[in-house]
C-alpha positions in Angstrom: 9.7 -100.1 -45.0 11.2 -98.1 -47.8 9.8 -98.6 -51.3 12.1 -99.4 -54.2 10.3 -98.3 -57.4 11.8 -96.3 -60.2 12.5 -92.8 -59.1 13.6 -89.5 -60.7 17.2 -88.5 -60.3 18.2 -85.0 -61.4 16.1 -84.3 -64.5 16.1 -87.9 -65.9 14.3 -91.1 -65.0 16.7 -93.8 -63.7 15.7 -96.9 -65.6 16.9 -100.4 -64.8 19.1 -100.1 -67.9 20.7 -96.9 -66.7 21.2 -98.3 -63.3 22.9 -101.4 -64.8 25.2 -99.1 -66.8 26.0 -97.1 -63.6 27.0 -100.3 -61.9 29.4 -101.2 -64.8 30.9 -97.7 -64.8 31.4 -97.7 -61.1 33.1 -101.1 -61.1 35.4 -100.0 -64.0 36.5 -96.9 -62.3 36.9 -98.5 -58.9 39.2 -101.1 -60.4 41.6 -98.5 -61.7 44.6 -97.9 -59.5 45.0 -97.6 -55.7 44.6 -94.8 -53.3 46.0 -91.5 -54.4 47.6 -89.1 -51.9 47.0 -85.4 -51.7 50.2 -83.7 -50.7 50.3 -81.8 -47.4 52.1 -79.0 -49.4 50.9 -77.0 -52.3 47.3 -76.3 -53.2 44.6 -76.3 -50.5 42.4 -79.3 -50.2 39.3 -77.6 -51.7 41.1 -76.7 -54.9 41.8 -80.4 -55.6 39.4 -83.1 -56.6 38.1 -84.6 -53.4 34.9 -86.3 -52.3 34.4 -84.3 -49.1 33.4 -81.0 -50.5 33.1 -78.9 -53.7 36.3 -79.1 -55.8 35.1 -75.9 -57.5 33.1 -73.1 -56.0 30.3 -73.5 -58.5 26.8 -72.9 -57.0 24.2 -75.7 -57.4 22.7 -75.5 -60.9 19.0 -75.5 -61.9 17.5 -73.3 -59.2 16.9 -69.6 -58.5 19.5 -67.7 -56.4 18.0 -66.1 -53.3 19.3 -64.6 -50.0 18.4 -65.8 -46.5 18.9 -63.3 -43.6 20.5 -64.9 -40.6 22.7 -63.9 -37.6 25.8 -65.3 -36.0 28.0 -64.7 -33.0 29.3 -61.2 -32.8 28.7 -60.5 -36.5 25.1 -59.2 -36.6 22.9 -60.0 -39.5 24.3 -62.0 -42.4 23.0 -62.6 -45.9 23.3 -66.3 -46.5 23.4 -67.3 -50.2 20.7 -69.8 -51.2 19.3 -71.5 -54.3 15.6 -72.3 -54.5 14.2 -75.1 -56.5 10.5 -75.5 -57.4 9.0 -79.0 -57.7 9.7 -80.3 -61.2 6.8 -82.8 -61.0 3.5 -82.9 -59.2 4.1 -80.9 -56.0 3.9 -82.8 -52.8 3.4 -79.8 -50.6 6.7 -80.2 -48.7 10.1 -78.6 -48.8 13.7 -79.7 -48.0 16.5 -77.5 -46.7 19.9 -78.7 -47.9 22.7 -77.4 -45.6 26.0 -77.2 -47.5 28.3 -78.2 -44.6 31.6 -77.6 -46.3 30.5 -74.9 -48.7 28.3 -76.1 -51.6 28.9 -77.7 -54.9 26.9 -78.8 -57.9 28.0 -82.4 -57.6 26.5 -83.0 -54.2 24.1 -80.2 -53.0 23.0 -79.6 -56.6 22.5 -83.3 -57.2 20.3 -83.6 -54.1 18.3 -80.5 -54.9 17.5 -81.6 -58.5 16.7 -85.1 -57.3 14.2 -84.0 -54.6 12.8 -81.4 -57.0 12.2 -84.0 -59.6 10.4 -86.1 -57.0 8.0 -83.3 -56.3 9.6 -81.4 -53.4 10.6 -77.8 -53.2 14.2 -77.4 -52.1 16.3 -74.6 -50.6 20.1 -75.1 -50.6 22.1 -72.8 -48.3 25.8 -72.1 -47.9 26.9 -70.9 -44.5 30.5 -70.5 -45.6 30.5 -67.8 -48.2 28.8 -65.1 -46.0 31.6 -65.6 -43.4 34.5 -65.6 -45.9 35.4 -69.2 -45.3 36.1 -71.5 -48.3 36.2 -74.8 -46.3 36.1 -76.0 -42.7 37.9 -79.3 -43.5 41.3 -78.0 -42.3 39.9 -75.8 -39.5 36.7 -76.9 -37.8 36.7 -73.9 -35.6 36.6 -71.4 -38.5 32.8 -71.5 -38.4 30.7 -72.5 -35.4 28.2 -75.3 -36.0 25.8 -73.3 -33.8 25.9 -70.4 -36.2 25.3 -72.9 -39.1 22.3 -74.2 -37.1 20.9 -70.7 -36.8 21.3 -70.3 -40.6 19.2 -73.5 -41.0 16.5 -72.0 -38.7 16.6 -68.8 -40.6 16.0 -70.7 -43.9 13.1 -72.4 -42.2 11.6 -69.1 -41.1 12.0 -67.7 -44.7 10.1 -70.7 -46.0 7.3 -70.3 -43.6 7.0 -66.6 -44.4 6.8 -67.7 -48.1 3.8 -69.9 -47.3 5.3 -73.3 -46.6 3.8 -75.3 -43.8 6.1 -75.7 -40.8 5.2 -79.4 -40.3 6.2 -80.2 -43.8 9.8 -78.9 -43.8 12.8 -81.3 -43.7 16.5 -80.5 -43.3 19.3 -82.6 -44.7 23.0 -82.4 -45.3 26.2 -84.4 -45.9 29.3 -84.3 -43.7 29.2 -81.2 -41.6 25.8 -80.5 -43.1 24.7 -83.8 -41.7 25.9 -82.7 -38.3 23.7 -79.6 -38.6 20.7 -81.8 -39.5 21.3 -84.0 -36.4 21.6 -80.9 -34.1 18.3 -79.5 -35.6 16.6 -82.8 -34.6 17.5 -82.6 -30.9 16.2 -79.9 -28.6 19.4 -80.2 -26.5 21.1 -77.8 -29.0 18.4 -75.2 -28.6 15.5 -74.2 -30.9 14.8 -71.7 -33.6 12.8 -68.5 -33.1 9.5 -69.2 -31.5 10.5 -72.8 -30.7 10.4 -73.6 -34.5 11.7 -77.1 -35.4 11.8 -79.3 -38.5 9.6 -82.3 -39.2 12.4 -84.5 -40.6 16.2 -84.5 -40.4 18.3 -86.5 -42.9 22.0 -86.8 -42.1 24.6 -88.3 -44.4 28.0 -89.4 -43.0 27.7 -86.8 -40.2 30.1 -86.2 -37.3 28.4 -87.4 -34.1 31.0 -85.9 -31.8 28.4 -83.8 -29.9 26.5 -86.3 -27.8 23.6 -85.2 -25.6 23.5 -86.8 -22.2 19.7 -86.7 -22.2 18.5 -86.5 -25.8 15.4 -84.5 -26.5 14.0 -85.7 -29.8 12.3 -83.0 -31.9 12.2 -84.5 -35.4 12.2 -87.9 -37.1 15.7 -88.8 -38.3 17.4 -90.8 -41.0 21.2 -91.3 -40.9 23.1 -92.7 -43.9 26.5 -94.1 -42.9 29.6 -95.2 -44.9 30.8 -98.7 -44.0 34.4 -97.6 -43.9 34.2 -94.0 -42.9 37.7 -93.0 -41.8 36.7 -89.4 -41.2 33.6 -89.6 -38.9 33.5 -93.3 -38.1 30.5 -95.5 -37.4 30.5 -96.2 -33.7 29.8 -92.6 -32.6 26.7 -92.2 -34.8 25.5 -95.7 -33.9 25.7 -94.7 -30.2 24.0 -91.4 -31.0 21.2 -93.2 -32.8 20.8 -95.7 -29.9 20.6 -92.8 -27.3 18.1 -90.9 -29.5 15.9 -94.0 -29.9 16.1 -94.7 -26.2 14.6 -91.2 -25.6 11.6 -92.3 -27.7 13.0 -90.6 -30.8 12.0 -92.0 -34.2 15.1 -92.8 -36.1 16.3 -95.0 -39.1 19.9 -95.7 -39.9 21.5 -97.5 -42.9 25.0 -98.5 -43.6 26.0 -98.4 -47.3 28.4 -101.3 -48.1 31.6 -100.8 -49.8 31.7 -97.0 -49.1 34.2 -94.7 -47.6 34.0 -91.1 -46.4 32.4 -88.8 -48.9 30.8 -91.5 -50.9 28.1 -89.2 -52.1 30.6 -86.6 -53.3 31.9 -85.3 -56.6 31.5 -87.7 -59.5 35.1 -87.0 -60.7 36.6 -88.7 -57.6 36.1 -92.4 -58.3 39.4 -93.6 -57.0 40.4 -93.6 -53.3 42.3 -90.5 -52.2 44.0 -89.7 -48.9 44.3 -86.2 -47.6 46.6 -86.0 -44.5 45.6 -82.4 -43.6 41.9 -82.9 -42.9 41.0 -82.5 -39.2 39.7 -85.8 -38.0 37.4 -85.8 -34.9 36.4 -89.5 -34.9 38.2 -90.1 -31.6 36.4 -87.2 -29.9 33.3 -87.3 -27.8 31.8 -84.1 -26.4 29.0 -84.4 -23.9 26.1 -82.0 -24.3 24.7 -81.2 -20.9 20.9 -80.8 -20.4 21.4 -77.0 -20.1 23.3 -76.9 -23.4 26.8 -76.6 -22.2 29.5 -78.7 -23.9 31.8 -80.8 -21.8 35.3 -82.2 -22.7 38.3 -83.1 -20.6 36.7 -81.7 -17.4 36.1 -78.3 -19.1 32.8 -76.8 -20.2 32.1 -74.5 -23.1 29.1 -72.4 -24.1 27.8 -72.3 -27.7 29.6 -69.1 -28.3 32.9 -70.8 -27.3 32.9 -73.3 -30.1 36.3 -72.3 -31.4 37.7 -72.8 -27.9 36.1 -76.3 -27.8 37.8 -77.2 -31.1 41.1 -75.9 -29.8 40.7 -78.3 -26.8 39.9 -81.1 -29.2 43.2 -80.4 -31.1 45.0 -80.9 -27.8 43.4 -84.0 -26.6 41.6 -86.2 -29.3 42.0 -84.7 -32.8 44.0 -86.6 -35.4 44.6 -85.7 -39.1 43.9 -87.4 -42.4 41.1 -89.3 -44.1 40.5 -91.7 -47.0 37.5 -91.2 -49.3 36.1 -91.6 -52.7 32.8 -91.3 -54.5 30.8 -94.5 -55.0 28.3 -93.7 -57.8 26.2 -96.8 -57.3 25.7 -96.2 -53.5 25.2 -92.5 -54.1 22.3 -93.4 -56.4 20.9 -95.9 -53.8 21.2 -93.3 -51.1 19.3 -90.8 -53.2 16.5 -93.2 -53.8 16.4 -94.0 -50.0 16.1 -90.3 -49.2 13.3 -89.8 -51.6 11.5 -92.9 -50.2 12.0 -91.5 -46.7 10.5 -88.2 -47.7 7.6 -89.9 -49.4 6.8 -92.2 -46.4 6.8 -89.3 -44.0 5.2 -86.6 -46.1 2.4 -88.7 -47.6 -0.6 -86.6 -48.5 
């Protein structure tokens, strides 16, 4: 069972008074107005205030910039930007990799990094987009392969081990597409890192659970945080994913956060519901992952290197467009506390 004591968020202690104020502020902002539409013309989604990714390309603050060497399909070695955070309190001898699934931003990835650091964890945030010249995958899921992003995560893990961190005390987490990468890293069906390296924990927030292993092969303990009204990734797919994972003897915990929509842990400036009709929505898609790793959809199979072709097939058969979302500050705080509790319960000295 998760503890619920006072925790550190960012660089400040969240007191009961501060939490009460947060509740009042959230209620106030949530009551103002109705859903705002983002036009399908004009500025691209990532240049507007939205909960699904960074509204500005500001790297997470408070850490030290580093570079992680990785490799991707047909591009050779890449230098993946990273930001490393040291534990800001008594070190617990564990480290968290935060995968920026749609680029990175200070309001989400920076928030998690500072929160975990304040709780005693080392943190490494990585951005798979910048090295590949992609600002966002929201409008084109095929612009970066999730398998390349998974290799970036393994490369980050390798760098941490080489720096002296214990392999059995490394966790990976992410939100949105970053959450999808975390789930993939938890199941051997998607392959393993160099030397069979895996992570001890995987924490996925509102992930897409489109890629569904037929025979899950659990390789890490998993926590999944879900939005009650997630119009982008939905609930059913991830609930089925969790059931299959548990049925294969995987250790998994899931939690649905009431009153939340897609991107509820996003930028603090987006406190009213917005709708973007351009975002690629895969919630109606289910791709079977065969035991050998091939991906099956509509009677066709695809290798990991054919991810762009798989997305093209989804566009023909099951992809829709548009999603509603907003940031819920109260539930973002609750989620952060839950994640720290999960780390503490699994990385106890």
